[in-house]
N, C-alpha and C positions, 0 to 999 in steps of 0.2 A: 485739513483733511489731506491724507497722503495721496501721492499720485496714483498708487495702486488702487486705493479705495475709490477715488474719483473715476478711474478708468473702468473699474468693475461696475460702478453705478451707471456710467454712460453706456456700457455694453448691455445692460439689463433692459429689456423692453418694458416700457411703462404699462401697467395694468390699466384697463379701461375702467373708468369710474361710472358706476350705475347708481343714479340717485334713488334713494328710498322714496316710498310713496309720501311719507310725511314731508320729506325735503321738497318734493315736487309741489305739493300743496302749499307749503309755507313760502317757498321761494318763487313759485311761478303762479299758481292759481290765486292765492290770497291777495297778492299785490295788484293783480289785474282786476280782480273783483272790486277792490277798493278804488282804484284809479278810474275804473269805468263809472262808478257812482258819481265821483266828483266832476268828471268831465261832462257827463250828461246834466248834472245839476247846474253847471255853469253854462249850459247850452253850447258847449264846445263839441258839436256833433262830429267833426272830423277826428278829434281826439277820442271821442266815445267809440267811433267805428274802429279806430286803431286798437284801442284797449280791448274791445270785443274780440277782434281777431287774435290778439295776443292771448286772451283768455282761452279761446278755442285751441290755440297751439299748446298752451300749458296743459289743458285737459288731454290733448292728443299725446303729450309726453307721458302722462300718467298711464295711458293705455299701452303705449309702446314699451316703456321701461319697467313698468310694474303691471303686466297684464293679469296677474293673479295675486291675490292676497288671501292667505288661508284658503278657504274653499270658494272664494268669490272671484268671479270674472269681472275684473275692474272695468274693462271696456264696455261690457254689457250693462253693468250697473250704472255707469256714467251715462250711457246712451239712454237707458230706460228712464232715468230720473231727470235728465237735463235737456233732452232733445226738444221737447215742446216749449219749455221755458226759454231756452236759448233762441229758438225760432221766433217766438213772440218778442223777445228782447231786440233781436235784429230788426224786426219790423218797426218797432218804436224808434229806433235810432235812425233808420232810413226815412221814416216819416217826420223825424224831428219833433216827436210828441212827448213832451216832458211828463205830463200827467200819466200817460199810458206807460212810459218808461218806468216810473216809480212802481207801478203795480207789477209790471213784468220783472223788475229787479227783485222785488219782494218775493215773487213766485220762484225765481231762480234761487234765491237765498234759501227758501224753504226746501227746495229740491236738494240743495247741497246738504242740508241738515238731515234729510231723508237718507242720503247715502251714508252719512256718518252713523246714523242709527242702524242701518242695514249691516254696516261693517263692525257693529258692536262697539262703536265709539260715540255714544250719545252725549258724552261729556265734551265733545268738540262741537261747539255751537257758533256758527257765523251769523252775523246780523248786518243790518244796514249800518255803514260807518257813521260814527257820531262826530268824528274830528278828522282832519287831514293828517294822514300818517307820513306824508311826503312834503315837509315844509319847504323844500327847495324847488318844488314844481308849481308853476302857475297853471291852473286848470281853466282859466278864462280864455275865451276865443282871442286869437291874435289877429291884428290887421295885417294884411299882406303888404 
């Protein structure tokens, strides 16, 4: 690269990247949803609480960076579909109740699919994970 081209590139301000809704869901929401499942199933409640909070942050990113999609208010849709399931899920984590967690997680997963249908994307179906997608992470509780 010539010095002139390099100087021109350096002088040009970088454009801000705004992730698309699909990017936020795939890179933020989906991995947290998966990790939350495996943390709780291993009774690693501190990790489950962490992943729960990360999931909330990823959903907040969707509301912030993609507040509208077509005619849909994304923040309102997420809130209406997930507020109750997320609150129930938080309680199961705080209570360290694995059986209740499973039911709350299934309810949250169904609420995610309701959003997909409402957004005219019924072909995007999330489910309870069947295998660990993160082979480099140990989800078991660690001794201090």
